[in-house]
C-alpha positions as CSV (number, residue, x, y, z in Angstrom):
1,M,105.3,93.1,52.1
2,L,103.3,96.3,54.0
3,I,100.0,94.8,52.9
4,D,101.0,91.7,55.4
5,F,101.2,94.1,58.1
6,F,98.5,96.0,57.3
7,Y,96.0,92.7,57.7
8,T,98.0,91.6,60.9
9,L,96.9,95.2,62.5
10,R,93.1,94.5,61.0
11,A,93.5,90.9,62.4
12,A,94.1,92.5,65.7
13,K,91.1,94.0,65.6
14,L,92.3,97.7,65.5
15,P,90.0,99.9,63.4
16,V,92.6,100.6,60.8
17,S,91.1,101.6,57.3
18,V,92.8,101.4,53.6
19,R,92.9,105.2,53.5
20,E,95.5,105.2,56.7
21,Y,97.6,102.7,55.0
22,L,97.3,104.6,51.6
23,N,99.1,107.3,54.0
24,V,101.9,105.5,55.3
25,L,102.8,105.0,51.6
26,E,102.5,108.2,50.9
27,A,104.7,109.3,53.4
28,L,107.3,106.6,52.7
29,Q,107.4,107.4,49.0
30,A,107.6,111.1,50.0
31,N,110.9,110.3,52.2
32,V,109.4,111.1,55.3
33,I,111.3,108.1,56.5
34,G,113.9,106.0,54.6
35,P,116.7,104.6,52.9
36,D,117.8,108.5,52.4
37,S,117.6,109.5,55.7
38,D,120.4,108.5,58.6
39,A,118.0,108.4,61.4
40,C,116.2,105.6,59.3
41,S,115.6,102.7,61.4
42,I,112.5,100.4,62.5
43,D,111.7,102.5,65.2
44,D,111.0,105.3,62.6
45,F,108.7,102.9,60.9
46,Y,107.0,102.3,64.8
47,H,106.4,105.9,65.2
48,L,105.2,106.8,61.8
49,S,102.8,103.9,61.4
50,R,101.4,104.5,64.7
51,T,101.0,108.3,64.3
52,V,99.1,107.4,61.0
53,M,97.1,104.5,61.6
54,V,95.9,104.9,65.1
55,K,93.8,107.7,66.5
56,D,93.2,106.5,69.9
57,E,95.5,106.1,72.5
58,K,93.6,103.3,74.0
59,H,94.7,101.2,71.0
60,Y,98.3,102.0,71.4
61,D,98.6,98.5,73.1
62,K,97.2,96.4,70.5
63,F,99.3,98.0,67.7
64,D,102.5,97.3,69.7
65,R,101.5,93.6,69.5
66,A,100.7,93.7,66.5
67,F,103.6,95.6,65.5
68,G,106.2,93.1,67.5
69,A,104.1,90.2,65.9
70,Y,104.4,91.2,62.7
71,F,108.7,92.2,63.0
72,K,109.5,88.9,64.6
73,G,112.2,89.8,67.4
74,V,110.7,93.6,67.9
75,E,110.1,93.2,72.1
76,M,110.8,96.8,72.5
77,L,111.6,100.2,71.2
78,T,115.0,102.0,72.8
79,D,117.2,104.4,71.7
80,F,120.2,102.4,72.2
81,T,122.6,104.8,71.0
82,K,122.6,107.0,74.5
83,E,125.1,105.5,76.8
84,V,122.7,104.0,79.6
85,P,124.3,101.7,81.4
86,L,121.7,98.9,80.5
87,D,123.3,95.7,81.9
88,W,122.6,97.3,85.5
89,L,118.7,97.1,84.5
90,Q,119.7,92.9,83.2
91,K,119.3,90.1,85.4
92,I,122.4,88.7,84.1
93,L,123.1,86.0,87.1
94,E,120.6,83.8,88.3
95,K,121.7,82.7,91.9
96,E,120.0,79.5,93.1
97,L,120.7,80.0,97.4
98,T,119.2,76.6,99.1
99,P,117.1,76.9,102.2
100,E,119.8,77.0,104.6
101,Q,121.5,79.8,102.9
102,K,118.1,82.0,102.6
103,A,117.6,81.5,106.1
104,A,120.9,82.8,107.1
105,I,120.3,86.3,105.5
106,E,119.4,88.4,108.0
107,K,116.3,90.7,107.5
108,M,116.4,94.6,108.3
109,G,113.9,96.8,109.8
110,W,112.4,99.5,107.4
111,D,113.9,102.8,108.6
112,E,117.7,100.3,108.9
113,L,116.9,99.5,105.2
114,M,116.0,102.9,103.9
115,E,119.0,104.6,105.6
116,T,121.6,101.9,104.8
117,L,120.4,102.4,101.1
118,K,121.2,106.4,101.2
119,K,124.8,105.1,102.8
120,R,125.6,102.8,99.6
121,L,124.8,105.0,97.2
122,E,126.8,107.7,98.5
123,E,129.9,105.0,99.1
124,Q,129.6,103.2,95.9
125,K,131.8,104.4,93.0
126,E,131.1,101.1,90.5
127,R,128.8,98.5,89.3
128,H,128.8,94.9,91.6
129,E,127.1,91.4,90.8
130,G,127.0,88.3,93.1
131,G,127.8,90.4,96.3
132,S,126.0,90.7,99.9
133,K,126.5,94.1,100.3
134,W,126.7,97.1,97.5
135,I,123.9,97.7,95.1
136,G,124.1,95.0,92.1
137,T,122.7,92.3,90.3
138,G,122.4,88.2,91.7
139,G,123.6,88.9,95.0
140,T,122.3,88.5,98.7
141,S,122.1,92.3,99.3
142,P,119.0,93.9,100.0
143,F,119.8,96.5,97.5
144,G,119.5,95.6,93.7
145,N,118.3,93.3,91.2
146,G,118.4,89.4,90.0
147,G,119.3,88.1,93.5
148,Y,117.8,86.9,96.5
149,N,116.9,89.1,100.0
150,P,113.7,88.3,102.5
151,Q,113.3,91.9,102.7
152,G,115.0,94.2,100.1
153,I,114.7,97.2,98.0
154,R,114.8,96.2,93.9
155,I,116.2,98.8,91.9
156,G,115.4,98.3,88.1
157,G,114.5,95.3,86.0
158,K,112.0,92.9,86.5
159,G,111.5,91.1,89.5
160,G,111.5,87.5,90.6
161,N,111.1,86.4,94.0
162,R,108.9,89.2,94.6
163,S,110.5,89.7,97.8
164,A,111.3,93.4,97.9
165,V,109.6,96.0,100.3
166,K,109.9,99.0,98.0
167,V,110.6,98.7,94.1
168,W,112.6,101.8,92.6
169,D,111.9,101.7,88.7
170,Q,109.9,103.7,86.0
171,R,107.2,101.6,84.8
172,T,104.7,102.1,81.9
173,Y,101.6,100.7,82.5
174,R,98.6,100.0,80.0
175,D,94.6,100.8,80.6
176,Y,92.8,97.7,80.5
177,D,91.0,96.6,77.5
178,D,87.1,97.5,77.9
179,T,86.5,95.6,74.7
180,Q,87.9,92.2,75.6
181,E,84.6,90.1,75.0
182,L,86.5,86.9,75.3
183,G,84.8,84.6,78.4
184,T,82.5,87.2,79.4
185,R,79.4,85.9,78.7
186,N,79.5,84.0,82.1
187,I,81.0,87.0,84.1
188,K,78.1,89.1,83.0
189,V,75.6,86.7,84.1
190,A,77.7,86.2,87.5
191,L,77.5,90.2,87.7
192,R,73.6,90.5,87.1
193,R,72.8,89.1,90.7
194,L,74.3,92.7,91.6
195,R,71.9,94.3,89.3
196,K,68.7,96.0,90.7
197,F,65.7,97.7,88.8
198,A,63.9,100.6,90.2
199,R,60.7,102.0,89.0
200,E,61.2,105.7,88.3
201,G,60.0,108.3,86.5
202,S,56.5,108.9,84.0
203,A,54.8,106.1,82.7
204,E,56.5,105.9,79.3
205,E,56.9,102.8,78.6
206,L,54.2,100.5,76.7
207,D,52.8,97.4,78.0
208,L,52.3,95.2,75.3
209,P,50.5,92.5,76.9
210,D,48.2,94.2,78.8
211,T,47.4,96.7,75.8
212,I,46.3,93.7,73.9
213,R,44.0,91.8,76.7
214,A,42.4,95.2,77.7
215,T,42.0,95.8,73.9
216,A,40.3,92.3,73.6
217,A,38.1,93.1,76.9
218,N,37.1,96.3,75.2
219,A,35.3,94.7,71.7
220,G,38.4,95.6,69.8
221,Y,38.5,98.9,70.7
222,L,42.3,100.1,71.2
223,D,43.0,100.6,74.8
224,I,46.8,101.4,75.3
225,K,48.1,101.0,79.1
226,M,51.6,102.1,80.3
227,I,53.9,101.0,82.6
228,P,56.7,103.2,84.3
229,E,59.8,102.8,82.1
230,R,62.2,100.1,84.4
231,H,66.1,101.4,84.6
232,N,68.7,99.3,85.8
233,N,69.7,101.7,89.4
234,V,72.8,100.0,90.6
235,K,75.9,102.0,90.6
236,V,79.2,101.0,90.8
237,L,82.5,102.4,91.9
238,L,85.5,99.9,90.3
239,L,89.1,100.6,91.5
240,M,91.5,98.5,89.8
241,D,95.3,97.6,90.4
242,V,97.6,97.7,87.6
243,G,101.2,97.1,86.7
244,G,103.6,95.1,88.3
245,T,102.2,91.7,89.7
246,M,99.4,92.6,88.3
247,D,100.3,91.9,84.8
248,D,100.2,88.2,85.2
249,H,96.5,88.6,85.5
250,I,95.7,91.3,82.5
251,A,93.2,88.6,80.5
252,R,91.0,87.9,83.5
253,V,90.8,91.7,84.5
254,E,90.2,93.1,81.1
255,E,87.5,90.3,80.8
256,L,86.1,91.3,84.2
257,F,86.4,95.1,82.9
258,S,84.6,94.7,79.9
259,A,81.6,92.7,81.5
260,A,81.2,95.5,83.9
261,K,80.7,98.1,81.8
262,A,78.1,96.3,79.4
263,E,75.9,95.3,82.6
264,F,76.3,98.3,85.0
265,K,74.9,101.5,83.7
266,H,76.2,103.4,86.2
267,L,79.8,102.6,86.5
268,E,83.0,104.7,87.0
269,F,86.5,103.3,87.4
270,Y,90.0,104.5,88.6
271,Y,93.1,102.5,88.4
272,F,95.7,102.4,91.3
273,H,99.0,100.6,91.9
274,N,99.4,97.9,94.5
275,C,97.6,99.9,97.3
276,V,94.9,103.0,97.4
277,Y,97.2,105.9,98.6
278,D,96.1,109.9,97.9
279,F,95.2,109.9,94.4
280,M,93.7,107.4,91.4
281,W,93.8,108.2,87.9
282,K,91.9,107.1,84.7
283,N,94.2,106.6,82.3
284,N,97.9,105.2,82.5
285,K,99.7,106.8,80.1
286,R,98.8,110.4,82.1
287,R,98.8,108.9,85.5
288,Y,101.0,111.9,86.6
289,A,99.4,114.7,84.6
290,E,95.8,113.7,85.5
291,K,95.3,112.7,89.0
292,F,92.2,112.3,90.6
293,S,92.4,113.2,94.3
294,T,91.1,110.4,96.4
295,W,89.6,112.9,99.2
296,D,87.3,114.4,95.9
297,I,86.3,110.6,94.9
298,L,85.2,110.0,98.5
299,R,83.5,113.3,98.2
300,K,82.0,112.9,94.6
301,Y,79.9,109.6,95.0
302,N,77.0,108.7,97.2
303,K,77.0,105.8,99.6
304,D,74.7,104.2,97.4
305,Y,77.7,103.4,95.0
306,K,78.5,99.7,94.9
307,L,82.8,99.8,95.9
308,I,84.6,97.0,94.1
309,F,88.6,96.6,93.9
310,V,90.2,94.3,92.0
311,G,94.0,93.6,92.4
312,D,95.9,90.7,94.1
313,A,97.2,92.3,97.4
314,T,100.5,91.2,96.4
315,M,102.5,93.8,97.8
316,S,105.2,94.3,100.9
317,P,103.1,94.9,103.9
318,Y,105.1,98.3,104.4
319,E,102.9,99.4,101.3
320,I,100.1,99.2,103.1
321,L,100.9,100.2,106.3
322,Q,103.9,102.3,106.4
323,A,103.9,106.2,105.5
324,G,106.1,106.2,102.7
325,G,105.6,102.7,101.9
326,S,104.4,103.3,97.9
327,V,106.5,101.8,95.2
328,E,106.6,104.9,93.7
329,Y,106.4,108.2,95.6
330,N,106.8,108.6,99.4
331,N,103.1,108.9,100.3
332,E,102.2,110.8,103.2
333,E,99.7,108.5,104.8
334,A,99.8,104.4,105.0
335,G,97.3,102.9,102.3
336,A,95.7,101.2,105.1
337,E,94.0,104.8,106.3
338,W,92.7,105.2,102.6
339,L,91.4,101.7,102.3
340,Q,89.2,102.8,105.5
341,R,87.8,105.6,104.5
342,L,86.9,104.4,101.4
343,T,85.1,101.3,103.0
344,H,83.5,103.6,105.6
345,T,82.4,105.6,103.2
346,F,81.2,103.1,100.7
347,P,79.6,100.5,103.3
348,K,79.0,97.9,99.9
349,F,81.7,96.6,99.2
350,A,83.9,93.6,98.3
351,W,88.0,92.8,96.7
352,I,88.3,90.5,94.1
353,N,91.3,88.8,94.0
354,P,92.7,87.0,90.6
355,E,95.3,85.2,92.5
356,P,94.4,81.6,92.8
357,Q,93.1,81.4,96.4
358,G,95.3,78.5,97.4
359,V,98.1,80.7,97.4
360,W,96.5,83.4,100.0
361,Q,97.7,81.8,103.1
362,Y,101.2,82.3,101.9
363,R,101.2,86.0,101.3
364,Q,101.2,88.1,104.0
365,S,100.0,91.6,102.4
366,I,96.8,89.3,101.3
367,A,96.0,88.8,105.1
368,V,96.5,92.2,105.7
369,I,94.1,93.1,103.2
370,Q,91.6,90.8,104.2
371,Q,91.8,91.9,107.7
372,L,91.0,95.6,106.3
373,M,88.0,94.6,104.0
374,S,86.6,93.0,107.0
375,Q,87.3,89.2,105.1
376,R,85.1,90.4,102.0
377,M,87.8,89.4,99.8
378,F,87.0,86.6,96.9
379,P,88.4,84.9,94.0
380,L,88.8,85.9,90.3
381,T,86.1,83.0,89.8
382,L,82.4,82.6,88.5
383,K,81.7,81.4,92.2
384,G,83.8,84.1,94.0
385,L,81.8,86.4,92.0
386,E,78.4,85.4,92.5
387,D,79.3,85.0,96.0
388,A,80.5,88.7,96.0
389,M,77.9,90.0,94.2
390,R,75.3,88.2,96.5
391,M,76.9,89.8,99.4
392,M,76.6,93.1,98.3
393,S,73.2,93.4,96.9
394,K,71.2,92.6,100.6
């Protein structure tokens, strides 16, 4: 059975060797996990095989997908023996409201919304669903999950209507795969418009055509001609939104990321979520342990770097304009302040949006970001990329 599992991992382009596969078999024979163990489960085999076969964290996501594809029905690996009220985080009720009902639900302001949530948490003693007041699922309350309110706080679970002001939910994001090659050829051509070559350094490169011409003109005596070596001198600072609504665009952003790494010799990248605040990160699994101060990034790179944001700009406007609007922590300064600092530091900038351009007019947050970006927002299409690269190369 496990030989097919090995081939599944190889088909997923994981660098798994026969030696590592044999190590897994040896571990099973030694009853590291096995029938004699009370704790034996598919979770145990998952952790054993990943530990033995995967040597680099960047391959964890590929391994998870391959593991889930082979062991059909395995969508998440969780310890279900703990007493956790999982039904609170499940969408158990899909409530359809008419446009008239939705229009009848009153919006709350930011301060009122947060103060009301605090009171609800203090007063509520049990689970609720389908209501209009308490924190629960499937209702019209501004607090909870799985229901509808034009302006609320989603607590746990997966969003649906994307109308929440703030999301309280611990999520694990994955790094974009910089080896993704599907469809990158045309993207590389579009990005190439930004490349500039500058002659730097000493004359170290052989000019073969001129050497042949000069040798022939010199009656066959070798006359070597040298020219300055050409270097790709463009520098790019790539800031990528990850997680949440960006999960819908992972494949296309991976293609862009892979093409950018292939085209630009001087490429620096960081991740953020929804909007840039006072820190960013390079590894999503260690984003809380290995933070990079945005102030340090502003000081580290010169203004000759081209700044490229990649994100769907789909969020609550509070996340951009309000201090404390971040979906993960209470940021002291609004995201708009940081965006302005970045665009003032790096005058050559653009925002690449993977959302279809036809829906931009329906997202208030996109209009806010467009204004902050001086209308330098371009769709993640070949034409959009070409227009962005042409604008930044001027």
